[in-house]
N, C-alpha and C positions, 0 to 999 in steps of 0.2 A: 490553600495556595498550592500551587504545584510546581516544583522546580524547574529548572530551567541550565540550559549550559548554554556558553558564550561560544565554546567552540564542540558543539556535539558534532561526533561521528555519524551523520546523516550524511547518505546520500540519496537517500530515495525514500518518497511518501504518494501512499496509493491509495485514494478515496475510492471507491466502487458502490454502485447500487443494481439489481438489478431487478426486471422487471417482466411482467408477462410478454410473450412475446408481441411484437408490433409488427402483424403479418404482411400488412400493407406498406412497410416502408421498403422502399426499392432505389435500385441503382438510382435511376433518376432522377432521386432526391436528393444525393450525396452532394452536389454542388451548393444547394438550398443550406443544407445544413454547417456544410464550410460556412458558409457566408453570414449564418448565423452565428458562428464564432467569432469573426472578423473578417473571414475570407484570407485569401493569400498575404496580405499586407501585416495580419499579425501571425497568421500560422501557414508560414511559405511551404510545408514541408506537407507532403501527402504521400500515404503509401496504404497498402490494402497488406491486410493479414489473414491468417485462417480466424474463424469465430471461436471463442473461449467458452469452454463447459461452464457450466452449470456454477454458482458457488456451493459448496458442501450444506446439505441442511445438518444444523448439529444433533439434532434431536430423531432423525433417521436410518434407521438401519440399513445397514449395506446392501445394493442392489444394484441391477439393472434396469435403465427403463432405456426403450425403446419409442421414438416417436417418429413418425408418416407425415409428410405435409405434400401439400401440391404447388407450394411456392418457392423457387430457385433458392440456392442459398446465398445468403448475405454478407460480403465479406467483413470482416471486422476493420472499420476506417481510423488510420492513425492522423493526427491533424499537430504537426509541431513546431514549436516559435525557431527562427533562427540557430538561437544559440542552447536551444536542444533542451533546456529547464524545463519546459512544459511542455506535456503531450495529454492530448486528448485523444483518448478512442471510443468508438461509438459501434455498437451491432445492436441486430435486432431486440434483443432483450438486457442489454447489458449503455450504463456509459460510466467510463471512469476517466480520472483526473491524477495524472503523475508530475509530480517534484521530482528532478534529479538533479542532479550536482554533477554537471558534465563538464565544467572548467573550472580552472582556479578562480579564485576569487567569486565563485556563484556559493554563498554561502546558504545556509539553512536558515528561510525567513520565518520560522517559528510555524506553529499549528495553526493562528487563526488566520495568517495570511492565504495559507495553502487552501484552508476547510472554506474560507472567504471565495475565492478563486473556483473550487470545486461547486458551490451552490451557484454562482453567478452563472457560472457555462451550464449548467444542469437547466435553469432558469432559461437561457435562451435556447436549448435544445426545446425544452416543451413551450415557448413561444412558437416556435417553427411548426412543430406540430399541429398546434393550435389552428395557428395561418393556413396549413394544408390541411386543415378539416382532419388529422386524422388524429386516436386516439390518444391520448396523455397516459405517460407510463403510470401502471400501474405496481410501484415497487414492492417485491416481496422479501429482499435479502438486503443485506448490507456489509461492506467489508472496510476495513481501515488496515492498513500496513506503515510500517514503518522497516528501513532496512540501513542497518549501520555496518560501515567497516574500517574496523582499525589495524593497520597495518603492524607486522609482526614485528617492523625493525626499530618500532617506537615502543616496545614493551620487550622486558624479558621471555615473558612465555603467556601461556593464555591463563595460567593462575594469577598473574598479574591483576588479570581482568577483571575476572570474575571473583567473587567472594567466596561463591560457593565448591569451585573448580579447585580444590589443595590435593596435590598428589603427595599421600603420605609417605614419609620416608623411614629408613631401617634398614635393617637387613632383609632385604627381599631380592626375590628373584628379576621380577620387570623393573625397566626404570621407567622415570615418567616418558608420557607417551610423546611422540614427535605432534603428532596431529590430533584433534577433537573433530565428534562429529553427532553433538547431543539434539534429540527433539522433544520437545515437552509439551504437555498439554494441559490447558485450567479451564476452569470452569467461572467466567466472568458474573456472576450473579444479581449485579445493577444492570446487567444489561441485557442478561437472560441470552448471553451468547457464550461462543467457546473461543478460546484464544489457544493459537498456536506459535512457538516458540523455538527456533532453530538456530544452534550455535555449531560453527565448523570453521575448520581452517581451510582456506582456498587458495587458488593462483591466479591472480588478475592477467587475463588474456593478455590486455594491453601493455605491458612492460615484463609479465612474470613473476612480480611482487608478491611475496606470502601475508596474506591478510588471516584474520581473524572476523566472518561475517556473522552478524546474528540481526537476524529477521525475527520480528514480533507480527502477530498477524490477528487480529478479533472478526468475526465473523459470526451473524443472526441476522434474526430478524424483527425487526422494531416492532416495539406495541401499536405505535401510532407510525403512520405515512404521510401525515402532512409534513409541509417545512418545519415547524417546531418540533414535533416526535423524532423526524430524522434527524434534526442537529443535539436533541437531546441524547439521541443512538450514539451518534460520532461523538458527541462530547467524551461521554461517558468510557466512551473505547480507548479517548485519545488518554483519558485521564487513567485508566488501566495500564496503556502503552508505557506514560512517564513514571509510574510510582512504579511500576515493575522495573526497566530499566535500572533504575534509581535504586532499586534494593539489591540489584542484580550484580551490579558492579564492585568493585572493590574502593574502600577511601581515597586510594595514592588515583584512580581515575577519575573521582571525583573532581579532587583537586587541579588535576591536569587539564580535564575540560572545564572548570570553573564552573562549579554549580554556584547559581544563585537564586532569590527570591524575586519576585514583583508583589 
């Protein structure tokens, strides 16, 4: 049984799969891809963005790989809901589903709904590719990320949020730091993956408010790439993120964000 929070500070969840490049996917297919997700009625906003780089391989050594192709580069396609809460991104080797808290009252719907939407839309993409007699995505890597934002106006300092960040007091030259920037890496043995955690103070561009931003990200290759294998990978990654978040934050914040179990 995993803990949940009624007032979780989650502002974004990203579920992503990388697959072998669909070299035959072209600009002429984009309207059909859009329609497969529900078209303009469901995702009225369309944008083009530069393609993303590969999801890093946790087992690979550092290096540079250069690939050549006779196919023109295809932009990353954005399909967004009117309220900006849901975003689908597609490029030749990637499918990404984002849930975003863009408006007041748009509360985190919890993992089950988010991952359900991810798999439903991935199914729509596969259906379109099959209809167009294009190759089915051969998935090689997965990624799950949670981004939490805590306004510093709601807490005394970073150490009141994080149980492990306590600045020792006493007769010393340095005062408690005004800003924090921590990056940690962990192994997720259950998932054969690596997890990255970034905790930093930041300033919101919208209103200049100072916040503590916590990003938790799991990346790796699933043991099986059928639907059940993918669900197992994402479920294990979600469990790691939830238990790690719960382990990291202070008792005070667990109460403030109203932790409970179902």
